[in-house]
BAPA-775735 format. One record per residue (C-alpha): x, y, z; residue in three letters. Coordinates in steps of 0.25 Angstrom, whole numbers, padded with zeros to 4 digits, always signed. Layout:
N
XYZALA;...
This chain:
459
+0258+0237+0370UNK;+0262+0234+0355UNK;+0257+0243+0344UNK;+0258+0244+0329UNK;+0267+0256+0325UNK;+0258+0261+0314UNK;+0267+0272+0309UNK;+0278+0261+0306UNK;+0269+0249+0302UNK;+0263+0255+0289UNK;+0276+0257+0281UNK;+0282+0244+0283UNK;+0269+0236+0279UNK;+0270+0241+0265UNK;+0278+0234+0260UNK;+0286+0217+0218UNK;+0286+0221+0204UNK;+0278+0220+0189UNK;+0265+0213+0188UNK;+0262+0208+0202UNK;+0264+0194+0206UNK;+0250+0189+0203UNK;+0241+0186+0215UNK;+0231+0178+0207UNK;+0217+0180+0201UNK;+0211+0177+0215UNK;+0213+0191+0219UNK;+0202+0197+0211UNK;+0192+0187+0217UNK;+0197+0184+0231UNK;+0188+0186+0243UNK;+0189+0200+0247UNK;+0186+0196+0262UNK;+0199+0189+0264UNK;+0208+0201+0267UNK;+0197+0207+0275UNK;+0194+0195+0283UNK;+0209+0194+0286UNK;+0208+0208+0292UNK;+0196+0204+0300UNK;+0202+0192+0305UNK;+0215+0199+0309UNK;+0206+0210+0316UNK;+0200+0199+0325UNK;+0214+0195+0330UNK;+0218+0209+0333UNK;+0211+0211+0346UNK;+0223+0216+0353UNK;+0223+0229+0344UNK;+0218+0242+0348UNK;+0203+0245+0345UNK;+0207+0256+0335UNK;+0216+0247+0327UNK;+0205+0236+0327UNK;+0195+0246+0321UNK;+0205+0251+0311UNK;+0207+0236+0306UNK;+0192+0235+0305UNK;+0191+0248+0297UNK;+0201+0243+0287UNK;+0192+0230+0286UNK;+0180+0239+0283UNK;+0188+0248+0273UNK;+0192+0235+0266UNK;+0178+0230+0265UNK;+0173+0244+0259UNK;+0184+0242+0248UNK;+0179+0228+0245UNK;+0165+0233+0245UNK;+0168+0245+0236UNK;+0164+0255+0246UNK;+0178+0262+0245UNK;+0182+0268+0232UNK;+0196+0264+0228UNK;+0205+0274+0221UNK;+0206+0273+0206UNK;+0218+0281+0202UNK;+0232+0281+0207UNK;+0231+0296+0210UNK;+0219+0293+0219UNK;+0227+0283+0226UNK;+0238+0292+0229UNK;+0229+0302+0234UNK;+0222+0292+0243UNK;+0235+0287+0248UNK;+0239+0301+0253UNK;+0227+0301+0262UNK;+0230+0288+0269UNK;+0235+0290+0283UNK;+0249+0286+0286UNK;+0253+0275+0296UNK;+0257+0284+0307UNK;+0242+0289+0307UNK;+0234+0277+0304UNK;+0243+0264+0306UNK;+0243+0253+0296UNK;+0228+0249+0297UNK;+0224+0264+0296UNK;+0232+0266+0283UNK;+0225+0253+0277UNK;+0212+0259+0281UNK;+0215+0272+0273UNK;+0220+0264+0261UNK;+0207+0256+0260UNK;+0197+0267+0263UNK;+0204+0278+0254UNK;+0202+0269+0242UNK;+0216+0264+0241UNK;+0211+0249+0241UNK;+0206+0243+0228UNK;+0193+0236+0230UNK;+0200+0222+0229UNK;+0210+0226+0239UNK;+0206+0215+0249UNK;+0207+0204+0238UNK;+0220+0210+0234UNK;+0226+0209+0248UNK;+0220+0196+0250UNK;+0226+0190+0237UNK;+0240+0196+0239UNK;+0240+0190+0253UNK;+0237+0176+0248UNK;+0247+0176+0237UNK;+0260+0168+0237UNK;+0268+0181+0234UNK;+0267+0184+0249UNK;+0272+0171+0253UNK;+0282+0169+0264UNK;+0283+0154+0261UNK;+0288+0153+0247UNK;+0295+0141+0241UNK;+0309+0145+0236UNK;+0317+0133+0232UNK;+0328+0140+0225UNK;+0341+0141+0233UNK;+0350+0152+0232UNK;+0364+0149+0225UNK;+0371+0151+0239UNK;+0366+0149+0253UNK;+0360+0162+0258UNK;+0356+0157+0272UNK;+0364+0164+0276UNK;+0371+0170+0264UNK;+0383+0176+0272UNK;+0389+0174+0286UNK;+0387+0189+0288UNK;+0372+0188+0286UNK;+0363+0189+0298UNK;+0357+0175+0303UNK;+0343+0171+0298UNK;+0333+0167+0308UNK;+0323+0162+0298UNK;+0325+0149+0290UNK;+0330+0150+0276UNK;+0317+0142+0272UNK;+0309+0153+0278UNK;+0317+0165+0272UNK;+0317+0159+0258UNK;+0302+0156+0259UNK;+0299+0171+0260UNK;+0305+0174+0246UNK;+0294+0175+0236UNK;+0298+0172+0221UNK;+0288+0175+0210UNK;+0286+0164+0200UNK;+0291+0174+0189UNK;+0304+0177+0197UNK;+0316+0176+0187UNK;+0327+0173+0197UNK;+0336+0184+0191UNK;+0334+0179+0177UNK;+0331+0189+0165UNK;+0339+0199+0171UNK;+0329+0202+0182UNK;+0334+0205+0196UNK;+0327+0199+0208UNK;+0320+0210+0217UNK;+0317+0206+0231UNK;+0305+0213+0236UNK;+0304+0215+0252UNK;+0291+0219+0258UNK;+0288+0229+0270UNK;+0281+0226+0283UNK;+0267+0219+0282UNK;+0267+0213+0268UNK;+0274+0202+0261UNK;+0281+0207+0248UNK;+0271+0200+0239UNK;+0261+0210+0244UNK;+0270+0222+0246UNK;+0275+0223+0231UNK;+0263+0216+0224UNK;+0258+0230+0219UNK;+0271+0236+0215UNK;+0285+0229+0214UNK;+0279+0215+0211UNK;+0271+0222+0200UNK;+0283+0230+0194UNK;+0295+0221+0195UNK;+0290+0210+0186UNK;+0289+0220+0175UNK;+0303+0224+0175UNK;+0314+0217+0167UNK;+0325+0218+0178UNK;+0318+0214+0191UNK;+0311+0202+0197UNK;+0303+0202+0210UNK;+0304+0192+0222UNK;+0301+0195+0236UNK;+0301+0191+0251UNK;+0289+0190+0259UNK;+0293+0191+0273UNK;+0286+0183+0284UNK;+0277+0191+0293UNK;+0276+0201+0282UNK;+0288+0209+0288UNK;+0281+0212+0301UNK;+0291+0204+0309UNK;+0305+0208+0314UNK;+0312+0214+0302UNK;+0324+0206+0305UNK;+0316+0194+0303UNK;+0311+0199+0289UNK;+0325+0203+0285UNK;+0329+0189+0285UNK;+0319+0186+0274UNK;+0324+0198+0266UNK;+0339+0195+0268UNK;+0336+0180+0264UNK;+0327+0184+0252UNK;+0338+0194+0246UNK;+0349+0183+0246UNK;+0339+0172+0242UNK;+0334+0179+0230UNK;+0348+0183+0226UNK;+0353+0169+0228UNK;+0342+0162+0219UNK;+0343+0173+0208UNK;+0359+0174+0208UNK;+0358+0189+0207UNK;+0357+0201+0216UNK;+0343+0206+0219UNK;+0335+0219+0221UNK;+0327+0221+0234UNK;+0315+0230+0235UNK;+0309+0232+0249UNK;+0297+0241+0254UNK;+0296+0247+0268UNK;+0301+0238+0279UNK;+0306+0228+0269UNK;+0318+0238+0267UNK;+0323+0238+0281UNK;+0322+0223+0280UNK;+0330+0223+0268UNK;+0341+0232+0274UNK;+0341+0224+0286UNK;+0343+0211+0278UNK;+0354+0218+0270UNK;+0361+0223+0282UNK;+0361+0210+0290UNK;+0362+0200+0279UNK;+0373+0207+0271UNK;+0374+0195+0261UNK;+0361+0200+0255UNK;+0367+0213+0250UNK;+0374+0206+0239UNK;+0361+0201+0234UNK;+0354+0214+0233UNK;+0357+0224+0221UNK;+0347+0234+0225UNK;+0337+0237+0236UNK;+0325+0246+0234UNK;+0319+0251+0247UNK;+0305+0256+0246UNK;+0299+0265+0258UNK;+0310+0259+0267UNK;+0311+0262+0282UNK;+0326+0260+0284UNK;+0325+0270+0296UNK;+0312+0265+0301UNK;+0301+0275+0302UNK;+0298+0287+0312UNK;+0283+0284+0311UNK;+0285+0274+0322UNK;+0274+0276+0332UNK;+0270+0267+0343UNK;+0262+0255+0339UNK;+0247+0258+0339UNK;+0242+0244+0337UNK;+0244+0234+0349UNK;+0249+0220+0347UNK;+0250+0220+0332UNK;+0256+0227+0320UNK;+0268+0233+0327UNK;+0277+0221+0322UNK;+0292+0220+0324UNK;+0294+0225+0310UNK;+0286+0238+0313UNK;+0294+0240+0326UNK;+0307+0239+0318UNK;+0304+0250+0309UNK;+0303+0261+0319UNK;+0313+0272+0315UNK;+0322+0269+0327UNK;+0320+0254+0329UNK;+0331+0245+0333UNK;+0329+0238+0319UNK;+0331+0251+0311UNK;+0342+0256+0320UNK;+0349+0242+0317UNK;+0346+0242+0302UNK;+0352+0256+0300UNK;+0364+0254+0309UNK;+0378+0251+0303UNK;+0374+0258+0289UNK;+0361+0249+0288UNK;+0355+0263+0284UNK;+0363+0262+0271UNK;+0360+0254+0259UNK;+0366+0240+0260UNK;+0363+0237+0245UNK;+0360+0247+0234UNK;+0347+0253+0239UNK;+0336+0262+0234UNK;+0326+0267+0244UNK;+0314+0274+0240UNK;+0304+0281+0250UNK;+0293+0291+0251UNK;+0293+0304+0259UNK;+0279+0303+0263UNK;+0280+0288+0268UNK;+0269+0287+0278UNK;+0277+0276+0286UNK;+0292+0277+0285UNK;+0296+0291+0290UNK;+0305+0298+0288UNK;+0305+0295+0273UNK;+0310+0308+0267UNK;+0324+0311+0263UNK;+0335+0313+0269UNK;+0329+0305+0281UNK;+0321+0294+0274UNK;+0320+0281+0282UNK;+0321+0274+0268UNK;+0334+0281+0265UNK;+0347+0273+0266UNK;+0361+0278+0266UNK;+0373+0272+0257UNK;+0384+0269+0268UNK;+0387+0256+0261UNK;+0389+0262+0247UNK;+0379+0253+0240UNK;+0370+0264+0235UNK;+0357+0270+0242UNK;+0347+0278+0234UNK;+0336+0284+0243UNK;+0323+0290+0236UNK;+0312+0298+0242UNK;+0302+0298+0231UNK;+0297+0312+0233UNK;+0311+0317+0231UNK;+0313+0309+0218UNK;+0300+0314+0212UNK;+0296+0327+0219UNK;+0282+0332+0217UNK;+0279+0320+0207UNK;+0270+0308+0208UNK;+0280+0298+0211UNK;+0286+0307+0222UNK;+0273+0310+0229UNK;+0265+0304+0240UNK;+0269+0289+0242UNK;+0267+0282+0255UNK;+0275+0271+0260UNK;+0270+0259+0251UNK;+0268+0268+0239UNK;+0283+0268+0236UNK;+0281+0254+0230UNK;+0273+0259+0219UNK;+0280+0273+0217UNK;+0287+0274+0204UNK;+0300+0280+0210UNK;+0302+0267+0218UNK;+0300+0258+0206UNK;+0310+0267+0198UNK;+0320+0266+0209UNK;+0319+0251+0209UNK;+0321+0250+0194UNK;+0333+0259+0194UNK;+0339+0252+0206UNK;+0338+0238+0200UNK;+0343+0242+0186UNK;+0356+0249+0191UNK;+0367+0246+0201UNK;+0365+0252+0214UNK;+0352+0259+0220UNK;+0342+0267+0211UNK;+0346+0281+0206UNK;+0335+0291+0204UNK;+0344+0298+0193UNK;+0343+0286+0184UNK;+0328+0286+0185UNK;+0319+0295+0175UNK;+0310+0300+0186UNK;+0301+0309+0177UNK;+0291+0298+0174UNK;+0292+0291+0187UNK;+0290+0303+0196UNK;+0277+0306+0188UNK;+0271+0292+0192UNK;+0263+0288+0204UNK;+0265+0273+0203UNK;+0276+0265+0196UNK;+0273+0262+0182UNK;+0266+0249+0181UNK;+0258+0251+0194UNK;+0244+0255+0195UNK;+0234+0259+0205UNK;+0232+0245+0210UNK;+0246+0244+0214UNK;+0246+0257+0222UNK;+0234+0252+0230UNK;+0240+0239+0231UNK;+0253+0244+0237UNK;+0247+0254+0246UNK;+0234+0246+0251UNK;+0235+0231+0248UNK;+0249+0231+0255UNK;+0244+0239+0267UNK;+0232+0230+0269UNK;+0240+0218+0268UNK;+0250+0224+0279UNK;+0238+0227+0288UNK;+0234+0213+0289UNK;+0248+0207+0290UNK;+0251+0217+0301UNK;+0238+0214+0309UNK;+0240+0199+0307UNK;+0254+0200+0312UNK;+0249+0205+0325UNK;+0262+0206+0332UNK;+0262+0203+0347UNK;+0277+0204+0350UNK;+0284+0214+0358UNK;+0282+0229+0356UNK;+0297+0230+0352UNK;+0305+0228+0339UNK;+0313+0215+0338UNK;+0327+0215+0343UNK;+0338+0217+0333UNK;+0344+0203+0330UNK;+0358+0199+0334UNK;+0364+0200+0320UNK;+0360+0215+0319UNK;+0362+0220+0334UNK;+0376+0225+0331UNK;+0370+0235+0321UNK;+0360+0240+0331UNK;+0370+0243+0343UNK;
């Protein structure tokens, strides 16, 4: 029987920058029953699940109703939020739905959480069907004969790229930054409360992102095609190299794209990997939910999956472009994530530069180096400082260039507030729950076969 690997699924569901891309005034007044009704309708269609899982989804619905009706007191300070987060069960204990229940019942969901998630889901920032009429200066489909073949049409690959209205196309000295999401969410939701809010306030960076169809729940080899194309497309329409930022599973999608579409490497100046699982995760238990959730992308992220073995072969475990990887030792879903064996760490066999930073070692005993779960690194001040340093210098980030004193004594990146922490931790997880349940994977209980172009690497 097919089950959800709960210990693996949570990290990869988590997956832009200054004031968030506006989602409209309708958020404040949207019918709060929309998201709950969506969960209820999904629940009705999941009769194949175990009784325990169905009960958990029902508990989550009840918890959301209590939040909406004001029966659950939300946290009111960042310190309170951090304390409550430390009490949330990890994915290996509770599964994705259980984690969502804890977030909601422990006050980590603001009263308007349902409106917020509903509103974000309906916004164009999450679209997979965007109109991008500008052609790159040279053909990129394919860009090089050494690239792996695309199985998707160029029209579909280009439609996944979301270009904000204020995007400068490389003007004003602003470098384009491509944001790549993790499993279960489009990039518009993943980065809304962090990088999408922070980047527009800089004078050196400009955000753009790729929303991967199926919310990155399908075969990562499929998702990587969209990443590879997006890298070359954004570089092609801006006539400059770009920075790439990825969260969780998005990192192995980027690394796969750079390995098998080598032309994309010339388009990337820097790659910031956040909570990456370049070696999968040891927390890969048997699937606990039959017939749903244990999607191809989840199976491929097991520590010794064929996908991970193939990715890491032939020096794929080394940076392919200047790469800065940041991770947290207490990561509840990617393990091991402590040096020197961190799954997020890359080697430097290709000599392009690799910087690996475990936040607890960068700021020992200080707020920024404290208890940060998987998604929390998106709002961590060390993560942002590494991004700024990498984008402003040749090669990867270098901690020795960064004044760590003020950074280590912050809990959140300057410019972010409590709402951004709660949105990153709770809204994104709730969105992932719905996408995972709605995907309702019914395929074979085995990971997808390695595609022909990569098979020589796995032998």
